[in-house]
C-alpha positions in Angstrom: 11.7 41.0 104.9 11.9 43.3 101.9 10.0 46.3 101.7 7.1 46.0 98.9 7.9 48.3 96.3 5.8 51.6 95.6 5.2 50.8 91.8 4.7 47.9 90.2 8.2 46.9 88.6 7.9 48.1 85.0 9.6 44.9 84.0 7.0 42.9 85.7 3.8 44.2 84.2 4.3 47.5 82.1 0.6 48.5 81.7 0.0 47.7 85.7 3.2 50.2 86.7 1.6 52.4 84.0 -1.7 52.5 86.2 -0.1 52.4 89.4 2.1 55.6 88.4 -1.2 57.5 87.2 -2.6 56.6 90.4 0.3 57.3 92.9 1.6 60.3 90.7 -1.9 61.9 91.7 -2.1 62.6 88.0 -5.8 61.2 87.4 -8.5 59.3 88.0 -11.0 57.5 86.5 -14.4 59.3 85.8 -17.7 58.6 87.0 -18.7 57.2 83.5 -16.7 54.4 82.0 -14.1 56.3 79.9 -13.8 59.2 81.1 -11.4 60.8 83.4 -10.9 63.5 86.3 -7.1 65.0 85.8 -6.0 66.0 89.1 -4.5 69.1 89.8 -0.7 68.2 89.7 -1.5 66.6 86.2 -3.5 69.3 85.0 -0.6 71.5 85.9 1.3 69.6 83.4 -1.4 70.0 80.7 -1.2 73.8 81.2 2.7 74.0 80.8 1.9 71.7 77.9 -0.7 74.0 76.6 1.3 77.3 77.1 4.4 76.0 75.2 1.8 74.9 72.4 0.1 77.9 72.0 2.9 80.2 71.7 4.3 78.2 69.2 1.1 78.1 67.3 0.4 81.9 67.8 3.7 82.3 65.9 2.2 81.0 62.7 -0.2 83.7 62.5 -3.0 81.4 64.0 -5.8 82.6 66.5 -7.8 81.2 69.1 -11.3 80.7 69.1 -14.1 78.5 70.4 -16.9 76.4 68.6 -19.8 74.8 70.3 -19.5 71.0 71.6 -22.8 69.7 70.0 -23.1 69.8 66.3 -26.2 69.1 64.3 -26.2 65.6 62.8 -27.0 66.7 59.5 -23.4 68.0 59.4 -21.9 64.6 59.7 -23.6 63.4 56.2 -21.9 66.1 54.3 -18.8 64.2 54.0 -19.1 60.7 53.5 -15.5 59.4 54.2 -15.1 61.6 57.2 -18.4 60.3 59.0 -17.5 56.7 58.1 -14.4 57.4 60.2 -16.0 58.3 63.2 -19.1 56.6 63.2 -18.4 54.0 65.8 -17.2 56.6 67.8 -19.9 58.8 68.2 -21.9 59.9 71.1 -25.3 61.3 69.9 -28.0 63.5 72.0 -31.4 62.8 71.1 -33.2 64.5 74.4 -33.0 67.9 75.7 -35.3 70.2 77.8 -37.4 67.4 78.5 -38.4 66.7 75.1 -37.0 64.7 71.9 -34.8 66.9 69.6 -36.1 67.8 66.3 -32.7 66.6 65.4 -30.2 64.7 67.2 -27.1 66.7 67.9 -23.5 64.8 68.0 -21.2 65.3 70.7 -18.2 66.7 68.6 -15.7 63.9 67.7 -13.7 66.7 65.9 -15.1 70.3 64.6 -14.1 70.0 61.1 -17.7 70.0 60.4 -19.1 72.9 62.2 -15.9 74.9 61.4 -16.4 74.6 57.8 -20.2 75.9 58.0 -18.6 79.1 59.4 -15.7 79.1 57.3 -18.1 79.2 54.4 -19.9 82.2 55.9 -16.5 84.0 56.8 -14.7 83.5 53.4 -15.9 85.6 50.9 -12.7 86.7 48.9 -8.8 86.0 48.5 -8.6 88.9 51.0 -10.3 86.5 53.5 -7.0 84.1 53.1 -5.9 82.4 54.7 -8.0 82.0 57.3 -5.9 80.2 60.4 -7.9 79.2 63.4 -7.0 77.3 66.3 -9.2 75.9 69.1 -8.6 74.2 72.8 -11.3 72.2 73.7 -12.7 68.7 74.8 -13.8 66.3 72.5 -16.0 62.7 72.7 -15.1 59.5 71.2 -16.8 56.6 72.5 -14.0 54.4 73.8 -14.7 50.6 74.2 -10.9 50.1 75.9 -10.2 52.9 78.0 -6.9 53.7 79.4 -6.2 56.7 81.4 -4.6 59.6 79.1 -3.9 57.3 76.5 -7.7 56.4 75.1 -10.2 58.2 77.2 -14.0 58.6 75.7 -13.4 62.3 76.5 -10.1 64.2 76.1 -8.5 67.7 76.0 -7.0 68.9 73.1 -6.0 71.7 70.4 -7.2 71.5 67.2 -6.0 73.6 64.2 -8.0 74.5 61.0 -7.0 76.7 58.2 -8.0 77.8 55.1 -5.9 78.6 52.1 -5.9 80.0 48.5 -3.4 77.1 46.6 -3.1 73.5 47.4 0.7 74.3 47.6 0.1 77.2 50.5 -2.2 74.4 52.2 0.4 71.9 52.1 3.3 73.9 53.3 1.3 75.1 56.2 0.6 71.7 57.1 4.1 70.8 57.0 4.8 73.8 59.1 2.7 73.1 61.7 4.3 69.5 61.9 7.5 70.6 62.0 7.9 74.1 63.7 4.8 73.4 66.3 5.2 69.8 67.1 8.2 68.7 66.7 9.9 71.7 67.9 7.9 71.1 71.2 8.3 67.3 71.7 12.0 67.3 71.3 13.0 70.4 72.8 10.1 70.7 75.8 9.2 67.2 76.1 12.9 65.9 75.6 11.0 63.0 73.3 13.0 61.6 70.3 10.2 61.3 67.7 9.6 60.1 64.2 8.6 62.7 62.0 6.6 60.8 59.0 3.7 60.7 56.8 0.9 58.6 56.9 -0.4 55.4 54.6 -3.7 55.6 53.0 -4.7 53.0 55.4 -3.8 55.0 58.1 -4.3 58.5 57.2 -7.4 61.0 59.2 -10.7 60.3 57.6 -11.4 62.8 55.0 -7.8 63.7 54.1 -5.3 63.5 51.2 -2.5 63.3 53.6 -1.7 62.9 57.1 1.6 64.2 58.6 2.4 62.4 62.2 5.1 62.2 64.8 5.7 58.6 66.5 7.5 58.4 69.5 8.8 55.0 71.2 7.5 54.0 74.8 9.3 52.5 77.4 8.2 49.3 76.5 9.0 49.5 72.7 5.6 50.0 71.7 4.8 53.4 69.4 2.3 55.9 70.1 0.6 58.7 67.8 1.9 62.0 69.2 0.3 64.3 67.1 -1.1 64.8 63.1 -1.2 67.4 60.6 -3.6 67.0 57.9 -3.8 68.1 54.0 -7.7 68.3 53.5 -7.2 68.9 50.2 -10.7 70.3 48.9 -12.8 67.6 50.3 -14.4 69.7 52.9 -14.5 72.8 50.9 -16.6 70.8 48.1 -19.2 69.6 50.9 -19.7 73.0 52.4 -19.3 74.9 49.2 -16.3 77.2 51.0 -15.2 79.0 48.2 -13.6 82.8 47.4 -13.7 85.3 44.9 -10.3 85.1 43.3 -8.2 88.4 42.2 -9.0 87.4 38.7 -12.8 87.2 39.4 -13.3 83.6 39.4 -14.9 81.7 42.4 -12.7 78.9 43.6 -12.8 76.4 46.7 -10.5 76.5 49.3 -7.6 74.4 50.5 -7.5 72.9 53.5 -5.4 71.8 56.8 -6.4 70.5 60.1 -3.8 69.0 62.8 -4.1 68.4 66.7 -2.6 66.5 69.7 -4.2 65.9 73.0 -3.6 65.1 76.6 -2.5 61.9 75.2 1.2 63.4 75.7 0.6 63.0 79.2 0.4 59.2 78.6 3.6 59.6 76.7 5.5 61.6 79.3 4.7 58.8 81.8 5.8 55.9 79.3 8.7 57.4 77.7 10.2 59.2 80.5 9.0 57.4 83.6 10.9 54.4 85.9 10.6 52.1 88.5 10.4 54.9 91.0 7.7 57.5 89.0 7.3 60.2 86.5 10.3 62.2 85.4 9.5 65.5 84.2 11.6 67.1 81.7 12.8 70.4 83.4 11.6 72.8 80.6 8.0 71.3 81.0 7.8 71.0 84.8 5.5 73.5 86.2 7.4 72.3 89.7 11.4 72.5 88.9 12.4 72.2 92.1 10.6 71.6 95.5 12.5 72.9 98.2 11.9 70.6 101.6 12.0 71.3 105.4 13.1 68.3 107.0 11.9 69.5 110.3 9.8 71.8 111.8 12.6 73.8 113.4 12.0 77.7 112.9 15.4 78.5 111.5 15.2 75.8 108.9 11.5 76.7 107.8 13.0 80.6 107.4 15.8 79.2 105.3 13.4 77.2 103.2 11.0 80.0 102.5 14.4 82.2 101.6 15.7 79.5 99.5 12.6 79.5 97.4 12.2 83.2 97.2 15.8 83.6 95.9 15.3 80.8 93.4 12.0 82.0 92.0 13.3 85.5 91.8 15.9 83.9 89.6 13.4 82.2 87.4 13.2 78.5 88.7 9.7 77.4 88.8 9.6 76.6 92.7 7.6 74.9 95.4 8.6 75.0 99.1 7.5 72.3 100.9 7.4 73.4 104.6 4.7 70.7 105.9 6.5 69.1 108.8 3.6 67.6 110.0 4.0 65.0 107.2 6.8 62.3 107.5 10.0 63.6 105.6 10.4 60.3 103.9 6.7 60.3 102.5 7.2 63.7 101.3 10.3 62.5 99.3 8.8 59.3 98.1 5.7 61.6 97.0 7.9 64.3 95.1 10.0 61.8 93.6 6.6 59.7 92.1 5.5 63.1 90.7 9.0 63.5 89.1 9.8 67.0 90.1 13.5 67.3 88.6 15.3 68.6 91.7 14.6 68.4 95.6 16.5 70.8 97.8 16.2 69.5 101.4 17.4 71.3 104.5 17.4 70.5 108.4 19.1 71.5 111.2 22.4 70.0 110.5 22.5 71.5 106.7 22.0 75.0 108.6 24.9 74.6 110.8 27.4 73.5 107.4 25.6 76.3 105.3 24.4 73.5 102.8 21.5 71.6 101.3 21.2 68.0 100.0 20.5 68.1 96.4 18.7 65.5 94.9 18.4 64.9 91.1 15.3 63.1 89.9 16.4 62.5 86.3 20.0 61.0 86.6 19.5 60.2 90.3 21.5 60.6 93.1 21.9 63.2 96.0 24.8 65.5 97.0 25.4 68.2 99.4 25.9 71.6 98.1 26.5 75.4 99.4 23.1 77.2 99.8 24.6 80.3 98.2 25.4 78.2 95.0 22.1 77.1 94.3 20.8 80.2 92.4 23.7 79.7 90.0 23.8 75.7 90.0 20.1 75.1 89.2 19.6 76.2 85.7 23.1 74.3 84.4 21.5 71.1 86.3 18.0 71.5 84.7 19.7 72.0 81.2 21.8 68.8 81.8 18.9 66.5 83.0 16.7 68.1 80.1 19.4 67.0 77.6 20.0 63.3 79.5 16.2 62.6 78.9 16.6 63.5 75.0 19.4 61.7 74.9 18.0 58.4 76.5 14.8 58.7 74.5 16.9 58.7 71.4 18.9 55.9 72.8 16.5 53.5 73.4 14.8 54.3 70.0 18.0 53.8 67.9 19.0 50.7 70.0 15.6 49.0 69.7 15.0 49.6 65.6 16.1 46.9 63.3 16.4 47.2 59.7 14.7 44.2 58.3 14.3 42.8 54.3 11.3 40.8 54.8 7.8 41.0 56.1 8.3 38.1 58.5 10.9 39.7 60.2 9.5 43.0 60.5 6.5 41.1 62.6 8.9 39.8 64.5 10.7 42.6 65.6 7.5 44.6 66.5 6.4 41.5 68.6 9.5 41.6 70.4 9.2 45.3 71.6 10.8 47.1 69.1 10.5 48.6 65.7 11.5 47.8 62.3 12.2 49.3 59.2 11.6 48.0 55.9 11.5 49.2 52.3 7.9 50.3 51.2 8.6 48.6 48.0 8.9 45.3 49.9 5.8 45.8 52.3 3.4 47.7 50.4 -0.4 47.6 51.0 -0.8 43.3 51.1 2.1 43.5 53.5 0.5 46.2 55.7 -2.9 44.2 55.8 -0.5 41.0 56.8 1.2 43.0 59.5 -2.6 43.8 61.2 -3.0 40.2 61.3 -0.1 40.2 63.7 -1.4 43.5 65.8 1.6 45.2 64.1 1.0 48.7 61.7 2.8 50.9 59.6 3.6 53.6 62.4 4.4 56.0 59.3 6.8 56.4 55.9 9.8 57.9 55.8 12.6 59.0 53.3 15.9 56.8 53.3 17.6 59.8 55.1 15.1 59.9 57.7 13.4 62.6 56.2 9.4 63.2 55.6 8.9 61.9 52.3 7.3 64.2 49.4 4.8 61.6 48.6 3.1 58.5 49.5 4.6 56.5 46.8 8.0 57.9 46.5 11.0 55.8 45.5 12.9 54.9 48.7 10.1 55.3 51.0 11.1 53.4 54.2 7.8 51.9 56.6 8.4 52.1 60.1 6.8 49.2 61.7 5.7 48.5 65.1 3.0 47.6 67.6 0.8 50.8 69.0 -1.0 52.2 71.8 
């Protein structure tokens, strides 16, 4: 009788496969309040690596990290009507504290434009105070009616950047720089994700923004996932909070602003874009464990060699974990590391020691081979880079093979319903067509120029709409 698979096969039930993998790879658990989650150590290790890579890129722009309160006076949210309308259904409101009713209810932040702008208006007095570039790593709460771990939870972790500039052009260029040099660079070169950079339609852009730039990724089932966004806020929040500066010419001027964010949703994207029927596959540049060295048996010589290999690889700059838990069956440990998607397993037993070899298992392309132990230090960096490139190539090939150029709205709906993406001229689709897509659970993920670049404006000639069903 055939053994039951460890995970529900993706082709049978993609959502069930996703939930199985999150649980069995020990990434996260559901929290005690509906819609919340507990991120387990292995999943949090992935998030920490994402933070490190993103934080370095953010700081290269001159942005500094800060922290703002979790609770925001409810009155703040009435200052920018479009913004509060966009978030109203998702708000969590605190009405009691310290055993009594609060004089003014406090909103648990869904995003921090309001409270940060209150302080920007105090901190900015002169053109010398600009640009003001702030980022915070924090949690936010958006009450979620249909939760799914990492993808949609009532509380999630993220970074949110907020900046103020002297001119529209400076703010526009900074939002574009974050979009391209922080987010796209990180996703392509670290997450090995082929993403489509584009511009949101008016209907899809951030509440209170004058422009939203997005990065859209195709998941393993052909649906789209919004990976990160960068917004031009214009002067909407500056007007609401009277955030102004004295110009060199001696005039009081309103600032121009941006905000931008990425979240723990990227872990869900990692699962859905790179995972397979055997579990997760973590890109080597991201992995907090790039290689695990496993002792097959509790032989003293084997244990000593495994630890020696671990030390040598660590000294060579490889992120290593030594698994010497020989009281746990080897087969179970090997399956667990495969589920977790560690790029390389190095397996050593008594027979390997006799031959001076180790069994090298590569998670991303699959397969095993015996290699000389003395070659591991030189071999692993090359292997890890090859496998990083393979994941990106597979991601790109999936998107290209499942994206169709279509001339009509009906064909766009059909392509999205069949588990793919459609590209249709925006001049053909338009806002009426966008409304028609919504009736079929599809949407315009972004607008791109004919050559695939980000268009300069929403209505630029030749704009193409990328249409898909989305998470």
